[in-house]
N, C-alpha and C positions, 0 to 999 in steps of 0.2 A: 504494499503498498505503499500512498505518499501523504510526506506529513510536511511541507515547507507553512512556512508563516515570519510574514513578514511584516513590521510595523513600524510606524515615524513616531515618537513619543518622546516627555519630557519627563527626569527622572527629577522623581520627586525626592529625592535624598541623597546624597552620592552614597555611593558602593561599600557594601561592607565587605569584604574581603576573610575567608574563615580557610586555617592553613589543617588541610584534608593528607594524611597519610602517602594518600597518590599527588595529588594535584589541588590546586588551590585555585580556590571557588568564590563564584562573588556573585552579591543578590542582592537583585535590587529593583525596584518600581516605576517604571514608563507609565505614564498618564498622558490620555488621550484625551481629547474637546472637540463633542459634534456637534449640531445643533436638528433642535427638534421641534416643530413650529415656534419656533425664536424662540428658541430653551435652551440653552448652554446644558451638557449632560458630557461629565468626566467620568472615564472606565479607566480604569485603573487591570494591570497586566504586573502581576509578581513573574519574575524574574530569575537565571542560573547562568551563568558562566564560567565555563573550566578553562585550566591551565593559560593558553600565550592568550584568550580573551579574554580572563578572566581580568591576567594581568592589561591586556587595550584596558578594560572596563575598567581600572581604578581610577584610569587617566581623567575620565570623564566628573564631570562637578555636577549639583544640583541645577534643576533649572536650565541644564545642557541637551538642546535637541537631538537627536539621536536614533540612527537608524539602526533595526537587531535585521538577520532572520535567522531561521533556525524552526525546531520544533516544539510544537502544544502537544502535553503529554497531559495526564494526571494521578494528584498523586490521592492516596488513601492512605487512611489512619486511625488508629481504637481510638477514642474520643475516655476519660475518666470514667461517664456514666455509662461503657458501651456500647454508644450508637458509633456508628463510624464514619468520620470527616474525608470530605476529600473536595479540588480546587484544580485550579489550571493553571500550572505556568511554564513559559516558557525554558525554552529549554536550549541557550544560544548560543548558532554555530561561526555568527560576524558580527563583526557592527561595523560601523561609523558614527562618524561625525558631523553632522548637520552644522556648518559654518553659517555664522549669523552674519544677513546681506543689510547694509540699508538701503535709504529706499535707490530702487536702482528704475533710467529710463530706460525702453526694450520699446518704445516705439523707433529708435532707427534700427534697433536689429545689436543694439551695443549692450552686449550685457560683461556679468563684472570678471573673472579669471581666481578662483576658486580653487585651496588645496586641500583638498582632502586628502582621508586615513582607513583605512579601507585591512582590518583585522579577518582574512578566509582561514582561523584558527579551526575545523572544524575537523582537518584528520587528526586532529592532537587528543580528540576523542573517542575518536569513530573511528 
């Protein structure tokens, strides 16, 4: 089956690094706004990045606009009251910072040149 998830959103807070025995793990949340009947609706996505992608994510900070690509997984666990809990998590395979661009006049075909950094580190863990 094909499971590919792409998302552009803003970091809710700085990514948190956890040192595990085999790989480092970065955990973070991306927020994305959309309009529904002239009302802003915010959606939040919990994300995890491993290995070199984790290292890359640690360069980003709260408020940065980020493009991520990965797969959507469902985590399940047993709650203290005995019921099962679950949530969707994005396992990030690559990430890219979307640079800030101030007002740009594209009416005459003039586009700003921007440098972007891309982390295609999926081979680190897959």
